SEVEXNU-254368 format. One line per field, with one value per residue (C-alpha): residue number from 0; x, y, z; residue in three letters. Coordinates in steps of 0.5 Angstrom, whole numbers. Last residue first. Layout:
N
pos (NUM|...)
X (X|...)
Y (Y|...)
Z (Z|...)
code (ALA|...)
end
This chain:
84
pos (83|82|81|80|79|78|77|76|75|74|73|72|71|70|69|68|67|66|65|64|63|62|61|60|59|58|57|56|55|54|53|52|51|50|49|48|47|46|45|44|43|42|41|40|39|38|37|36|35|34|33|32|31|30|29|28|27|26|25|24|23|22|21|20|19|18|17|16|15|14|13|12|11|10|9|8|7|6|5|4|3|2|1|0)
X (-17|-21|-16|-18|-17|-19|-20|-21|-25|-25|-18|-16|-9|-12|-11|-10|-8|-7|-10|-10|-15|-14|-20|-17|-11|-16|-21|-15|-13|-20|-21|-16|-16|-24|-24|-24|-31|-31|-31|-30|-28|-26|-26|-22|-23|-18|-23|-30|-35|-42|-40|-35|-41|-44|-37|-36|-43|-41|-34|-37|-43|-39|-37|-40|-43|-43|-40|-40|-39|-38|-35|-34|-29|-23|-17|-11|-10|-4|-1|3|-3|0|3|0)
Y (-23|-17|-11|-5|2|7|15|20|26|32|34|32|28|22|18|10|6|-2|-4|-12|-16|-22|-21|-18|-14|-11|-9|-7|-2|0|2|6|12|10|13|20|19|22|16|14|7|4|-3|-7|-14|-20|-24|-23|-18|-18|-20|-14|-10|-12|-12|-5|-3|-5|-2|5|4|3|8|14|16|23|20|12|12|5|4|-2|-5|0|3|5|12|16|22|19|17|14|7|0)
Z (-5|-7|-10|-6|-8|-3|-3|3|2|8|9|2|2|5|-2|0|-6|-7|-1|-2|1|6|10|16|13|8|14|18|12|11|19|21|15|15|22|18|16|9|4|-3|-4|-11|-11|-16|-18|-17|-14|-15|-13|-10|-4|-4|-4|3|7|4|6|13|13|11|16|23|23|20|13|10|3|3|-4|-7|-14|-18|-23|-22|-25|-21|-19|-22|-18|-13|-8|-1|-2|0)
code (UNK|UNK|UNK|UNK|UNK|UNK|UNK|UNK|UNK|UNK|UNK|UNK|UNK|UNK|UNK|UNK|UNK|UNK|UNK|UNK|UNK|UNK|UNK|UNK|UNK|UNK|UNK|UNK|UNK|UNK|UNK|UNK|UNK|UNK|UNK|UNK|UNK|UNK|UNK|UNK|UNK|UNK|UNK|UNK|UNK|UNK|UNK|UNK|UNK|UNK|UNK|UNK|UNK|UNK|UNK|UNK|UNK|UNK|UNK|UNK|UNK|UNK|UNK|UNK|UNK|UNK|UNK|UNK|UNK|UNK|UNK|UNK|UNK|UNK|UNK|UNK|UNK|UNK|UNK|UNK|UNK|UNK|UNK|UNK)
end
């Protein structure tokens, strides 16, 4: 996992959790990955600062790869996750 270097990965699906707070973003991520297949990339858009901690733990726990994490904007966070 690396912070954004200017080129964001391509993705297969988007999950917009803007305005939602813990635990809703992670619960929605669980539901979304059930509809996807191994190797696909999910782009997650979030505004909850807790996602900076929760998304990497979600990936580690479930074996997904956090390809990119862009938390440079103070109010908008992007995550790109390759499913295991």
